[in-house]
C-alpha positions as CSV (number, residue, x, y, z in Angstrom):
1,M,15.9,55.9,19.6
2,T,15.0,54.7,16.7
3,T,15.9,50.8,15.5
4,S,15.7,50.5,11.5
5,P,13.3,47.5,11.0
6,V,14.3,43.5,10.4
7,P,13.4,43.0,6.9
8,E,11.9,39.1,7.4
9,P,13.5,36.8,5.1
10,A,11.7,35.9,2.4
11,R,9.6,32.7,2.2
12,T,8.5,31.0,0.1
13,P,4.6,29.7,0.2
14,P,4.2,25.3,0.8
15,R,4.5,23.6,-2.1
16,G,2.0,21.2,-2.8
17,L,2.9,17.1,-2.5
18,G,4.6,16.5,-6.0
19,R,3.4,13.6,-8.7
20,G,6.5,11.8,-7.9
21,E,5.4,12.2,-4.0
22,V,2.1,10.8,-4.6
23,L,3.1,8.0,-7.0
24,G,5.5,6.5,-4.9
25,F,3.1,7.3,-1.6
26,V,0.7,5.3,-3.4
27,A,3.0,2.3,-4.9
28,G,3.6,2.1,-0.8
29,V,0.4,1.8,0.0
30,L,-0.3,-1.0,-2.7
31,L,3.7,-2.8,-2.0
32,V,2.4,-2.8,2.5
33,G,-1.3,-3.8,1.1
34,V,-0.5,-6.8,-1.1
35,G,2.1,-8.1,1.1
36,V,-0.3,-7.8,4.4
37,W,-2.5,-10.3,2.1
38,F,0.0,-12.6,1.1
39,A,1.5,-12.3,4.6
40,S,-1.7,-13.7,6.3
41,R,-3.1,-15.7,4.3
42,S,-2.7,-19.5,5.4
43,Y,-1.4,-21.9,2.9
44,G,-0.4,-24.5,5.8
45,A,-0.9,-27.6,6.3
46,A,-4.8,-29.3,6.0
47,S,-6.2,-29.8,10.0
48,F,-8.9,-32.9,8.3
49,G,-8.3,-35.6,5.9
50,W,-4.8,-37.2,7.4
51,F,-5.1,-39.6,10.1
52,A,-2.9,-42.3,9.3
53,Y,0.6,-43.6,10.9
54,A,3.6,-41.5,12.1
55,P,6.2,-41.9,10.6
56,L,9.0,-44.1,11.9
57,S,11.9,-42.3,13.0
58,G,11.8,-39.1,15.3
59,E,12.3,-36.4,13.0
60,T,9.5,-33.8,13.5
61,L,8.3,-32.7,9.4
62,Y,8.2,-28.7,9.8
63,P,6.7,-27.5,6.2
64,S,8.9,-24.7,4.4
65,R,6.8,-21.4,4.9
66,P,4.6,-21.5,1.1
67,W,6.3,-18.7,-2.0
68,S,3.7,-16.5,-1.5
69,Q,3.9,-15.8,2.4
70,V,7.4,-15.5,1.1
71,L,6.5,-13.3,-1.4
72,G,4.0,-10.6,1.2
73,F,6.8,-10.4,3.8
74,V,9.2,-9.4,1.2
75,A,5.8,-7.4,-0.6
76,L,5.3,-5.5,2.9
77,G,8.6,-4.7,3.8
78,A,9.7,-3.3,0.4
79,G,6.2,-0.9,0.7
80,L,7.7,0.4,3.9
81,L,11.4,1.0,2.8
82,V,9.6,3.1,-0.1
83,L,6.8,4.9,2.1
84,G,10.1,5.9,4.7
85,F,11.7,7.4,1.9
86,V,8.9,9.1,0.5
87,A,8.3,10.3,3.9
88,G,11.6,11.5,4.0
89,W,11.8,13.1,0.9
90,A,8.3,15.0,1.5
91,V,10.6,16.3,4.9
92,A,13.6,17.5,3.1
93,R,11.4,19.2,0.2
94,R,9.5,20.7,2.7
95,R,13.0,22.1,5.2
96,G,14.1,23.4,1.7
97,G,16.6,20.3,0.9
98,D,19.5,22.0,3.4
99,V,18.7,18.8,6.3
100,G,22.4,17.7,7.5
101,T,24.1,20.0,5.8
102,G,24.8,22.1,8.7
103,A,24.5,25.2,6.8
104,D,22.9,28.2,8.5
105,P,20.9,29.4,5.5
106,T,20.6,32.5,7.1
107,S,24.4,33.2,7.7
108,T,26.3,35.5,4.7
109,P,29.8,33.9,3.6
110,R,32.7,35.2,5.0
């Protein structure tokens, strides 16, 4: 009994990273780096030079966060979102773009 050889599906060679993926990756890394740098800066009150009397009220003063630290957290979050988007884009391109459609690329239409 002889069996006929079943042709394998044509496979495209793996593509390298496109310009958009590289630019997105670089932008994400830069945003994360700048965000970490700004968020890690401590612009709090000085620990020296002020030893006056406590205020007469019973309230405790909590100074607000400096704008640069808030900007750092925003940049960090935006950078992580960009990196996640670029990683998802790269995975979808590598798999042929049919991720999540439920379509079987090897099936024939009826």
